[in-house]
C-alpha positions as CSV (number, residue, x, y, z in Angstrom):
1,M,5.6,-22.1,30.6
2,G,7.9,-21.7,33.6
3,P,7.5,-19.3,36.6
4,G,7.3,-15.7,35.6
5,A,6.2,-16.4,32.0
6,M,3.3,-14.3,30.5
7,S,0.9,-15.4,27.8
8,I,-0.5,-12.7,25.6
9,R,-3.7,-13.4,23.6
10,L,-5.2,-11.1,21.0
11,W,-8.0,-11.6,18.6
12,S,-7.1,-10.5,15.1
13,W,-8.9,-10.9,11.8
14,R,-7.5,-12.8,8.8
15,G,-9.8,-13.0,5.9
16,Q,-13.2,-14.4,7.1
17,T,-11.8,-16.2,10.1
18,K,-10.4,-15.1,13.4
19,A,-6.9,-16.2,14.1
20,L,-5.6,-16.3,17.7
21,F,-2.3,-14.7,18.1
22,R,-0.2,-16.2,20.8
23,G,3.0,-14.5,21.9
24,Q,5.1,-15.6,24.8
25,I,7.6,-13.3,26.4
26,E,9.6,-15.0,29.1
27,G,10.0,-12.7,32.1
28,R,13.5,-13.7,32.9
29,A,16.7,-11.7,33.1
30,T,18.5,-13.9,30.5
31,V,18.0,-13.3,26.8
32,M,17.8,-16.1,24.3
33,K,20.3,-15.0,21.6
34,S,21.1,-18.3,19.9
35,S,20.3,-18.6,16.2
36,E,18.2,-21.7,16.9
37,A,15.9,-19.8,19.4
38,R,15.5,-16.9,17.0
39,Q,14.7,-19.2,14.0
40,H,12.1,-21.1,16.1
41,R,10.5,-17.8,17.2
42,E,10.4,-16.5,13.6
43,S,8.9,-19.8,12.3
44,S,6.1,-19.7,14.8
45,L,5.4,-16.0,14.0
46,I,5.5,-16.6,10.2
47,E,2.4,-18.8,10.6
48,E,0.5,-15.8,11.9
49,F,1.2,-13.5,9.0
50,D,-0.8,-13.4,5.8
51,P,2.0,-14.1,3.3
52,H,0.4,-13.2,0.0
53,F,-1.9,-10.4,1.0
54,T,-5.0,-12.7,0.7
55,V,-7.0,-10.3,2.9
56,F,-6.3,-7.4,0.7
57,H,-8.1,-9.0,-2.3
58,E,-11.3,-8.8,-0.3
59,L,-11.0,-5.1,0.7
60,M,-12.9,-2.2,-1.0
61,A,-15.4,-4.6,-2.5
62,F,-17.8,-1.8,-3.4
63,K,-16.5,0.6,-6.1
64,V,-18.3,3.5,-7.6
65,Q,-18.4,2.8,-11.3
66,E,-21.5,4.5,-12.6
67,I,-22.4,8.1,-11.6
68,L,-25.5,9.9,-12.6
69,L,-24.9,13.7,-12.6
70,V,-28.0,15.8,-12.6
71,S,-27.6,19.5,-13.4
72,S,-29.1,22.3,-15.4
73,P,-27.5,23.0,-18.8
74,Y,-26.0,26.2,-17.3
75,D,-24.5,24.3,-14.4
76,A,-23.1,21.7,-16.7
77,Y,-21.6,24.4,-19.0
78,I,-20.0,26.1,-16.0
79,M,-18.3,22.9,-14.8
80,E,-17.1,22.1,-18.3
81,E,-15.7,25.6,-18.6
82,D,-13.9,25.2,-15.3
83,N,-12.4,22.0,-16.9
84,S,-13.8,18.8,-18.2
85,M,-15.2,17.0,-15.2
86,A,-15.0,13.5,-16.7
87,S,-11.5,13.9,-18.1
88,R,-10.1,15.4,-15.0
89,I,-11.5,12.7,-12.7
90,I,-10.0,10.1,-15.0
91,N,-6.7,11.9,-14.9
92,E,-6.8,12.1,-11.1
93,Y,-7.4,8.3,-10.9
94,H,-4.5,7.5,-13.2
95,G,-2.3,10.1,-11.4
96,L,-2.9,8.5,-8.1
97,N,-2.7,4.9,-9.5
98,L,-6.3,4.3,-8.6
99,S,-8.1,1.6,-10.6
100,R,-11.2,1.8,-12.8
101,P,-12.3,5.5,-12.8
102,P,-16.1,5.8,-12.8
103,R,-18.2,6.7,-15.8
104,I,-20.4,9.8,-15.6
105,T,-23.8,9.9,-17.2
106,R,-25.5,13.4,-17.4
107,A,-29.1,14.4,-17.1
108,T,-30.4,18.0,-17.4
109,T,-33.7,17.6,-15.6
110,A,-35.1,15.7,-12.6
111,E,-37.6,13.9,-14.9
112,Q,-34.9,12.8,-17.3
113,A,-32.8,11.6,-14.4
114,L,-35.6,9.5,-12.9
115,G,-36.2,8.0,-16.3
116,I,-32.6,7.0,-16.6
117,L,-32.6,5.5,-13.2
118,K,-35.4,3.1,-14.2
119,E,-33.4,1.9,-17.2
120,R,-29.9,1.6,-15.7
121,Y,-28.1,0.8,-12.5
122,F,-26.0,3.6,-10.8
123,D,-23.8,3.5,-7.8
124,L,-24.0,7.3,-7.0
125,V,-26.3,10.2,-7.8
126,I,-24.8,13.8,-7.7
127,T,-27.4,16.5,-8.1
128,M,-27.2,20.3,-8.3
129,P,-29.7,22.2,-6.1
130,H,-31.6,24.0,-9.0
131,L,-33.1,21.7,-11.6
132,G,-35.9,23.8,-13.0
133,E,-39.3,22.3,-12.2
134,M,-37.9,20.4,-9.2
135,D,-35.1,21.4,-6.8
136,G,-32.3,19.0,-5.7
137,Y,-33.9,18.2,-2.4
138,C,-37.3,17.1,-3.8
139,F,-35.4,15.2,-6.5
140,G,-33.4,13.4,-3.8
141,A,-36.6,12.5,-1.9
142,E,-38.0,11.0,-5.1
143,V,-34.8,9.0,-5.6
144,K,-34.9,7.7,-2.0
145,K,-38.5,6.6,-2.3
146,K,-37.6,4.2,-5.1
147,Y,-33.9,3.5,-4.3
148,P,-33.4,4.0,-0.5
149,D,-29.9,2.6,-0.5
150,L,-28.6,4.7,-3.5
151,P,-26.3,7.5,-2.2
152,V,-27.5,11.0,-3.2
153,I,-25.0,13.9,-2.9
154,L,-25.8,17.6,-3.3
155,L,-23.2,19.7,-5.2
156,A,-23.8,23.4,-5.1
157,H,-22.0,26.4,-6.5
158,S,-22.2,28.4,-3.2
159,A,-22.2,27.6,0.5
160,R,-25.7,29.1,0.8
161,D,-27.1,26.6,-1.7
162,A,-25.3,23.7,0.0
163,V,-27.2,24.2,3.3
164,V,-29.7,21.3,3.5
165,P,-32.9,22.6,5.0
166,A,-34.4,20.8,8.0
167,N,-37.9,20.7,6.7
168,N,-39.5,18.4,4.2
169,H,-37.3,15.5,5.3
170,S,-34.4,17.0,3.3
171,S,-31.8,15.8,5.7
172,T,-32.8,12.2,5.0
173,C,-33.0,12.5,1.2
174,I,-29.5,14.1,0.8
175,D,-26.6,12.0,2.2
176,N,-24.1,14.8,2.1
177,A,-23.6,18.3,0.6
178,Y,-20.5,19.9,-1.0
179,V,-19.6,23.1,-2.8
180,W,-18.1,23.0,-6.3
181,C,-14.8,25.0,-6.0
182,C,-13.9,24.9,-9.6
183,D,-11.8,21.9,-9.1
184,S,-12.6,18.3,-10.0
185,D,-10.7,17.1,-6.9
186,I,-14.0,17.4,-5.0
187,L,-15.5,14.8,-7.3
188,L,-12.7,12.3,-6.5
189,A,-13.2,13.0,-2.8
190,I,-17.0,12.5,-3.1
191,V,-16.5,9.2,-4.8
192,K,-13.9,7.9,-2.3
193,S,-16.0,9.2,0.6
194,V,-19.1,7.2,-0.6
195,E,-16.9,4.1,-1.2
196,D,-15.4,4.4,2.3
197,R,-18.8,4.8,4.0
198,L,-20.1,1.6,2.3
199,N,-16.9,-0.5,2.7
200,V,-15.9,0.5,6.2
201,D,-17.8,-2.1,8.2
202,I,-16.4,-5.1,6.2
203,D,-12.9,-3.7,5.8
204,T,-12.4,-2.9,9.4
205,K,-13.5,-6.3,10.5
206,K,-11.5,-8.2,7.9
207,A,-8.3,-6.3,8.0
208,M,-8.5,-3.8,10.9
209,V,-8.3,-1.0,8.4
210,R,-7.9,2.4,10.2
211,V,-10.5,5.1,10.2
212,I,-9.9,8.9,10.1
213,L,-12.9,10.8,11.5
214,L,-13.5,14.3,10.1
215,V,-16.1,16.4,12.0
216,E,-17.1,19.5,9.9
217,D,-20.6,20.9,9.5
218,S,-19.7,23.5,6.8
219,A,-20.2,22.2,3.3
220,L,-17.6,24.8,2.1
221,Y,-14.9,23.8,4.5
222,R,-15.7,20.1,4.1
223,S,-15.3,20.6,0.3
224,Q,-11.9,22.1,0.9
225,L,-10.6,19.7,3.5
226,L,-11.8,16.3,2.2
227,P,-9.9,16.5,-1.2
228,M,-6.9,17.6,0.8
229,L,-7.1,14.7,3.2
230,Y,-7.7,12.1,0.4
231,S,-4.8,13.4,-1.6
232,E,-2.5,13.2,1.5
233,V,-3.7,9.7,2.5
234,V,-3.2,8.2,-0.9
235,R,0.1,9.8,-1.5
236,Q,1.4,9.0,1.9
237,T,0.3,5.4,1.6
238,Q,2.0,5.2,-1.8
239,S,5.2,6.6,-0.4
240,V,5.6,4.1,2.4
241,L,4.8,0.9,0.5
242,D,7.7,-1.5,0.8
243,E,9.9,-1.1,-2.3
244,G,10.9,-4.8,-2.1
245,L,7.4,-5.9,-3.2
246,N,6.2,-6.2,-6.8
247,E,3.7,-3.8,-8.3
248,K,0.7,-6.2,-7.9
249,H,1.1,-6.4,-4.2
250,R,1.7,-2.6,-3.9
251,L,-1.7,-2.0,-5.6
252,L,-3.4,-4.5,-3.3
253,K,-1.9,-2.9,-0.2
254,M,-3.3,0.4,-1.4
255,R,-6.7,-1.0,-0.6
256,A,-5.8,-1.0,3.1
257,R,-5.4,2.8,3.2
258,P,-7.2,4.5,6.0
259,K,-10.9,5.2,5.5
260,I,-12.2,8.8,5.9
261,L,-15.6,9.2,7.5
262,T,-17.3,12.6,7.9
263,A,-19.7,13.8,10.6
264,S,-21.5,17.2,10.9
265,T,-22.9,17.0,14.4
266,Y,-21.6,16.2,17.9
267,E,-24.0,13.2,18.2
268,E,-23.1,11.8,14.8
269,A,-19.3,12.1,15.5
270,L,-19.8,10.4,18.9
271,S,-21.8,7.6,17.3
272,L,-19.1,6.9,14.6
273,F,-16.4,7.0,17.2
274,E,-18.1,4.4,19.4
275,R,-18.9,2.2,16.4
276,Y,-15.4,2.1,15.1
277,R,-13.5,2.9,18.3
278,Q,-10.9,0.2,18.0
279,Y,-10.1,1.2,14.4
280,I,-10.0,5.0,14.8
281,F,-6.7,6.3,13.5
282,C,-7.2,10.0,14.3
283,V,-10.0,12.6,14.7
284,M,-9.9,16.0,13.0
285,S,-12.6,18.3,14.2
286,D,-14.0,21.8,13.6
287,G,-14.4,24.0,16.6
288,R,-18.1,25.0,16.2
289,F,-20.9,22.7,15.0
290,P,-24.3,21.5,16.2
291,K,-24.8,19.8,19.5
292,N,-28.2,18.8,20.8
293,G,-29.8,20.5,17.8
294,E,-28.2,23.9,18.3
295,L,-24.9,25.4,17.1
296,C,-22.3,25.1,19.9
297,D,-19.2,27.3,20.0
298,N,-17.2,24.8,22.1
299,A,-18.5,21.6,20.5
300,G,-15.1,20.7,19.0
301,V,-13.2,21.2,22.2
302,E,-15.8,19.2,24.1
303,L,-15.8,16.4,21.6
304,L,-12.0,16.0,21.4
305,S,-11.8,16.2,25.2
306,T,-14.3,13.4,25.4
307,F,-12.2,11.3,23.0
308,R,-9.0,12.1,24.9
309,S,-10.6,10.8,28.1
310,K,-11.6,7.5,26.3
311,Q,-8.3,7.0,24.5
312,A,-5.2,8.7,25.8
313,D,-2.9,8.1,22.8
314,L,-5.3,8.9,20.0
315,P,-4.0,11.6,17.6
316,L,-6.4,14.6,17.7
317,L,-6.4,17.8,15.5
318,L,-8.6,20.8,16.1
319,L,-9.4,22.8,13.0
320,S,-10.7,26.3,13.7
321,T,-11.0,29.8,12.2
322,E,-10.4,31.3,15.6
323,T,-6.7,31.4,16.7
324,A,-7.8,31.7,20.3
325,N,-8.8,28.0,20.2
326,R,-5.1,27.1,20.0
327,R,-4.8,27.3,23.8
328,A,-7.9,25.2,24.3
329,A,-6.4,22.6,21.9
330,E,-3.1,22.5,23.9
331,A,-5.1,21.8,27.1
332,I,-6.8,18.7,25.7
333,P,-4.0,18.0,24.4
334,A,-4.5,18.1,20.6
335,A,-2.8,19.6,17.6
336,F,-4.1,22.8,16.2
337,V,-4.4,24.1,12.7
338,E,-6.0,27.4,11.6
339,K,-8.5,26.7,8.8
340,M,-7.8,30.1,7.2
341,A,-4.0,29.6,7.1
342,E,-2.4,29.8,3.6
343,N,-0.2,26.9,4.5
344,I,-3.0,24.6,5.8
345,R,-2.0,21.9,3.3
346,E,1.6,21.9,4.7
347,K,0.2,21.8,8.3
348,I,-1.9,18.8,7.6
349,H,1.0,17.1,5.9
350,D,3.1,17.7,9.0
351,F,0.3,16.2,11.2
352,F,0.4,13.1,9.1
353,L,4.1,12.7,9.4
354,R,4.3,13.6,13.1
355,Y,1.3,11.8,14.6
356,L,0.1,9.2,12.2
357,G,3.3,7.2,11.5
358,F,3.9,8.3,7.9
359,G,7.4,9.2,6.8
360,D,10.6,7.9,8.4
361,F,10.5,6.3,11.8
362,V,12.7,8.6,14.0
363,F,14.1,6.8,17.0
364,C,14.3,9.2,20.0
365,L,15.2,9.1,23.6
366,P,12.5,10.2,26.1
367,D,14.0,13.7,26.1
368,G,13.5,14.0,22.3
369,T,17.2,13.3,21.3
370,E,17.2,11.6,17.9
371,V,19.3,8.4,17.9
372,G,18.3,6.9,14.5
373,R,16.1,7.1,11.5
374,A,14.5,4.3,9.4
375,G,12.8,4.8,6.1
376,N,11.7,1.1,5.5
377,L,11.3,-2.2,7.4
378,H,14.9,-3.2,6.5
379,D,16.4,-0.2,8.1
380,F,13.9,-0.4,11.0
381,E,15.0,-3.9,11.8
382,A,18.7,-3.0,11.6
383,L,18.2,0.0,14.0
384,L,16.3,-2.1,16.5
385,K,19.5,-4.0,17.1
386,T,21.5,-0.9,18.0
387,V,19.4,1.9,19.4
388,P,19.4,2.3,23.2
389,V,16.9,0.3,25.2
390,E,15.4,3.6,26.6
391,S,14.3,4.5,23.0
392,I,12.7,1.2,22.4
393,L,10.7,1.3,25.6
394,Y,9.7,4.9,25.0
395,H,8.3,4.3,21.5
396,G,6.7,1.0,22.5
397,R,4.8,2.4,25.4
398,N,3.6,5.4,23.3
399,N,2.3,3.1,20.5
400,H,4.7,4.6,17.9
401,F,5.8,1.3,16.5
402,S,2.2,0.1,15.9
403,N,1.2,3.4,14.3
404,W,4.2,3.3,11.9
405,A,3.4,-0.2,10.9
406,M,-0.2,0.5,10.4
407,A,0.6,3.5,8.1
408,R,2.4,1.0,5.9
409,A,-0.7,-1.2,5.7
410,E,1.3,-3.9,7.7
411,I,-1.8,-4.7,9.7
412,S,-0.7,-8.0,11.2
413,L,2.6,-6.5,12.4
414,A,0.9,-3.4,13.8
415,V,-1.3,-5.6,16.0
416,R,1.7,-7.4,17.3
417,L,3.6,-4.2,18.0
418,H,0.7,-2.6,19.9
419,K,1.6,-0.9,23.2
420,R,-0.5,-3.3,25.2
421,F,2.3,-5.8,24.9
422,F,5.0,-3.4,26.1
423,H,3.3,-2.6,29.4
424,L,3.8,-6.2,30.5
425,V,7.6,-6.2,29.8
426,T,10.2,-4.8,32.1
427,S,13.3,-6.0,30.3
428,G,14.3,-3.9,27.3
429,E,16.6,-6.5,25.9
430,I,13.8,-9.1,25.9
431,L,11.6,-6.6,24.2
432,R,14.3,-5.8,21.6
433,E,14.7,-9.5,20.7
434,D,10.9,-9.9,20.4
435,L,10.5,-6.9,18.1
436,I,13.4,-8.0,15.9
437,A,11.9,-11.5,15.6
438,K,8.4,-10.1,14.6
439,V,9.7,-7.6,12.0
440,H,12.1,-10.2,10.5
441,A,9.4,-12.8,10.3
442,L,7.1,-10.5,8.5
443,R,9.8,-9.4,6.0
444,K,10.7,-13.0,5.4
445,I,7.2,-14.4,4.8
446,R,6.3,-11.4,2.6
447,Q,8.9,-12.6,0.1
448,Q,8.2,-16.3,0.1
449,G,6.8,-17.4,-3.2
450,V,6.9,-13.8,-4.5
451,V,8.9,-12.4,-7.4
452,A,10.1,-9.1,-6.0
453,L,11.4,-6.3,-8.2
454,F,15.1,-5.8,-7.5
455,D,16.1,-2.6,-5.7
456,R,19.8,-1.7,-5.3
457,Q,19.3,-0.2,-1.8
458,G,16.6,-2.5,-0.5
459,F,18.0,-5.9,-1.7
460,D,18.4,-8.3,1.2
461,P,19.5,-11.8,0.1
462,E,18.7,-13.1,3.6
463,I,14.9,-12.8,3.0
464,M,14.5,-12.3,-0.8
465,D,14.5,-15.7,-2.4
466,F,13.4,-14.7,-5.9
467,V,14.0,-11.2,-7.4
468,K,14.0,-9.9,-11.0
469,I,16.1,-7.1,-12.5
470,G,14.1,-5.2,-15.1
471,K,10.4,-5.1,-15.9
472,G,10.1,-7.3,-19.0
473,S,9.4,-11.0,-19.5
474,M,11.2,-13.5,-17.4
475,G,11.3,-16.1,-20.2
476,G,10.0,-19.7,-20.1
477,K,12.4,-21.3,-17.7
478,A,12.3,-18.6,-15.1
479,R,8.5,-18.5,-15.3
480,G,8.4,-22.2,-14.5
481,L,10.8,-21.7,-11.6
482,A,8.7,-18.8,-10.2
483,F,5.6,-21.0,-10.5
484,I,7.2,-23.9,-8.7
485,T,8.5,-21.6,-6.0
486,S,5.0,-20.1,-5.4
487,R,3.3,-23.6,-5.4
488,L,6.0,-25.0,-3.1
489,Y,5.5,-22.4,-0.4
490,Q,1.7,-22.7,-0.7
491,S,2.0,-26.5,-0.3
492,M,4.3,-26.2,2.7
493,N,1.7,-24.0,4.4
494,R,-1.2,-26.3,3.6
495,T,0.1,-29.8,3.2
496,A,1.0,-31.9,6.3
497,E,3.5,-34.0,4.4
498,L,5.6,-31.0,3.5
499,S,5.2,-28.9,6.6
500,G,7.6,-31.0,8.5
501,H,10.4,-30.8,5.9
502,T,12.6,-28.0,4.6
503,V,12.3,-27.8,0.8
504,T,13.8,-24.8,-0.9
505,I,14.6,-23.5,-4.3
506,P,18.1,-21.8,-4.7
507,R,18.0,-18.0,-4.3
508,T,17.2,-16.7,-7.7
509,C,17.8,-13.5,-9.6
510,V,16.3,-13.1,-13.1
511,I,17.5,-10.4,-15.6
512,T,14.3,-9.9,-17.6
513,A,14.3,-9.8,-21.4
514,D,14.3,-6.0,-21.6
515,G,18.0,-6.3,-20.4
516,F,18.8,-8.3,-23.6
517,D,16.8,-5.9,-25.8
518,D,18.5,-2.8,-24.3
519,F,21.9,-4.6,-24.6
520,I,21.3,-5.2,-28.4
521,A,20.0,-1.7,-29.0
522,H,22.7,0.0,-26.8
523,N,25.5,-1.7,-28.8
524,N,23.8,-1.5,-32.2
525,L,24.1,-5.3,-32.7
526,H,22.5,-7.0,-35.7
527,F,22.1,-10.7,-36.5
528,R,24.0,-11.7,-39.6
529,E,23.0,-15.0,-41.2
530,G,25.9,-17.5,-41.5
531,T,28.0,-15.9,-38.7
532,A,29.9,-18.5,-36.7
533,D,29.0,-19.0,-33.0
534,N,32.5,-18.0,-31.9
535,D,32.3,-14.7,-33.8
536,I,28.9,-13.9,-32.3
537,A,30.3,-14.7,-28.8
538,G,33.3,-12.4,-29.5
539,R,31.1,-9.5,-30.6
540,F,28.9,-9.9,-27.5
541,L,31.9,-10.0,-25.1
542,Q,33.2,-6.8,-26.6
543,A,29.9,-5.0,-26.1
544,S,29.0,-3.2,-22.9
545,L,25.9,-3.6,-20.7
546,P,23.4,-0.8,-20.4
547,E,24.2,1.4,-17.4
548,W,21.0,0.5,-15.4
549,L,21.8,-3.2,-15.8
550,D,25.5,-2.8,-15.0
551,Q,24.6,-0.9,-11.7
552,D,21.9,-3.5,-10.7
553,L,24.3,-6.4,-11.4
554,R,27.0,-4.8,-9.3
555,A,24.6,-4.3,-6.4
556,F,23.4,-7.9,-6.6
557,L,26.8,-9.4,-6.7
558,G,28.0,-7.2,-3.9
559,K,25.6,-9.1,-1.6
560,S,25.9,-12.5,-3.2
561,H,28.7,-14.9,-2.2
562,G,29.5,-18.5,-3.1
563,P,29.1,-20.4,-6.3
564,L,26.6,-19.1,-8.9
565,S,25.0,-20.6,-12.0
566,V,24.2,-18.4,-14.9
567,R,21.5,-19.9,-17.1
568,S,19.3,-19.1,-20.1
569,S,15.6,-18.3,-20.0
570,S,14.6,-17.3,-23.5
571,L,11.1,-16.3,-24.4
572,L,10.7,-19.5,-26.5
573,E,12.3,-21.8,-23.9
574,D,10.3,-24.5,-22.1
575,A,7.2,-24.0,-24.3
576,Q,4.9,-27.0,-24.6
577,S,6.3,-29.4,-27.2
578,R,9.2,-27.0,-27.9
579,P,11.6,-27.4,-24.9
580,Y,14.9,-25.9,-26.4
581,A,16.6,-28.1,-23.8
582,G,20.4,-27.8,-23.9
583,L,20.5,-25.4,-26.8
584,Y,21.6,-22.3,-24.9
585,N,24.7,-21.6,-22.8
586,T,25.0,-22.3,-19.0
587,F,27.9,-21.3,-16.9
588,M,29.0,-22.1,-13.3
589,L,31.0,-19.5,-11.4
590,V,33.1,-20.2,-8.4
591,N,32.6,-16.5,-7.3
592,E,35.2,-16.6,-4.6
593,A,37.9,-14.1,-5.8
594,E,38.9,-11.6,-3.2
595,D,38.9,-8.8,-5.8
596,F,35.2,-7.8,-6.5
597,E,36.1,-6.6,-10.0
598,V,37.3,-10.0,-10.9
599,R,34.1,-11.6,-9.7
600,Y,32.0,-9.0,-11.5
601,R,33.9,-9.4,-14.7
602,Q,33.3,-13.2,-14.7
603,L,29.6,-12.7,-14.0
604,Q,29.3,-10.0,-16.7
605,Q,31.0,-12.3,-19.3
606,A,28.7,-15.2,-18.4
607,V,25.6,-13.0,-18.9
608,K,26.9,-11.7,-22.3
609,L,27.7,-15.3,-23.4
610,V,24.2,-16.5,-22.5
611,Y,22.9,-13.5,-24.5
612,A,25.1,-14.5,-27.4
613,S,23.7,-18.1,-27.5
614,T,20.3,-16.6,-28.5
615,W,21.8,-16.2,-32.0
616,F,23.8,-19.4,-32.1
617,T,23.2,-21.9,-34.9
618,D,21.6,-24.8,-32.9
619,P,18.7,-22.9,-31.3
620,R,17.9,-21.1,-34.5
621,A,17.9,-24.4,-36.4
622,F,15.6,-25.9,-33.8
623,S,13.2,-22.9,-34.2
624,R,13.0,-23.5,-38.0
625,S,12.4,-27.2,-37.5
626,V,9.3,-26.6,-35.3
627,G,8.0,-23.8,-37.4
628,Q,8.9,-21.0,-35.0
629,T,9.5,-17.8,-37.0
630,L,9.4,-15.2,-34.3
631,D,12.6,-13.5,-33.2
632,D,13.7,-14.8,-29.8
633,S,14.8,-12.7,-26.8
634,M,16.7,-13.8,-23.7
635,A,16.3,-13.5,-19.9
636,V,19.0,-14.7,-17.7
637,I,18.7,-16.7,-14.5
638,I,21.4,-16.3,-11.8
639,Q,21.1,-18.8,-8.9
640,Q,23.2,-19.4,-5.8
641,L,24.4,-23.0,-5.6
642,A,25.4,-23.1,-1.9
């Protein structure tokens, strides 16, 4: 490095190993704007990103799958009357796209429950306080004697019954207490809370997953707030997942949602903060809770003030039943929400959007003037090229870029956009170029070797090498191309012989077989034995494409220039010992007419003629010769040739 250069080193986790991120920002007045310099910077950054979400596969290793619910027959009846607990928790899981809902086993007495525990393995025990001959606390103590690591949760019908007494070691035999509020949302929150507590150590170290700390000593308010927070976290995380990715990767990224940890005392909250300090996303605290063993009216204000002194940019929220605490919160400074407010859910939603990076990224000047708004990484990168330098410096130094990336589970990017880098940079233009390179590198590597679901608004041919229109089968030939594409990128990252060479597969768009099926149904087409190939082609050319396919094809062609090949990929094609080679139509399009409608008409005709060849004489005769009796369906491959 020359004079004035700065080297930035930051340890970050990638799977089980630590990768050293090296970023160099040249402290010079001139800005490197050549395409070669940008490509070199992007290629070096690409090596640092986790291209196929490998780390996400390892997150949330512990899942609650078996729950033992211990309650009297009356308590069980009350919960069933309020609504079926088991069915509602399953519905909640499916509604939030969460996988593998847990199974609930019931026991009506403590003795029966202890017998079941001897015979079967459980991940979680939920007990009511009144169990006849033994109360919930004594039952919890018996469970902990034999299974000390098994979480035991107390679920009561009233706040009074949910208070864990300090005697008889009750505080150590009950992991947490909640109040049944006639809503199965609390069960979902309990399950996720237990999972978060047991996964947080590994997930924070492996993937820098963020932690939300909730400090609340009241079982009643905790039972109201926790379901609210989990619902908000899951839905906000779902809403910001990059639409350019496929469904598999979206579900994997959901595993990187922020964890929620609860504390009920000043000392417990302080201990959790210190333990997970570098991962804390925000702290939400009650105003009054125990400190030094006694209830303290100012514990919440003191706790948040301590956190503010340790971390100046940490989002803080004071939750209190006393409106007078609003002024104390402003002095910290921290956001304030009244717990008794009817619109508390809306207030918490606003806190997530304003302070935690969810929602659109709103580019502002230091005085608050809005100069741009980005809803995804594509728009974010585009606006970085045009917004004023003052806005970039303002957001960078206040850690807004990093928070926004972290909310999208873009952990590697969030690390590279952290404010610690921006304090070392004086040139806004150098910073602009560096930000653009980092965002573009991530967007590019995310798509390499991945079949992304086509989106009309989000389609970017510069970074998306392989997309599919529709959700059906890609057919035999397209599956083979997708496999080769995936293996090629993996080999280039791992194999020295390929790493020094540029080997690519043409940009590919596959219309899945449901396009063909909808086309046939939409036009009420039926195969007639003995019909000449020319007549079949004529009928298909006169038919119209389904509206969804027509709109997607238009959007694709609008961003695709240069020669195109339009090829078949039937469901039976390229099967082992049954290649169907050369039996279906293939077309080459110049795709250079100035009139878009001319280009689109040619593409549309080519797709229809590939569809028509499914019913042609030769492929059907070949099917009969190899004993294939199933009806075929057709996907279509569109590839750029230059």
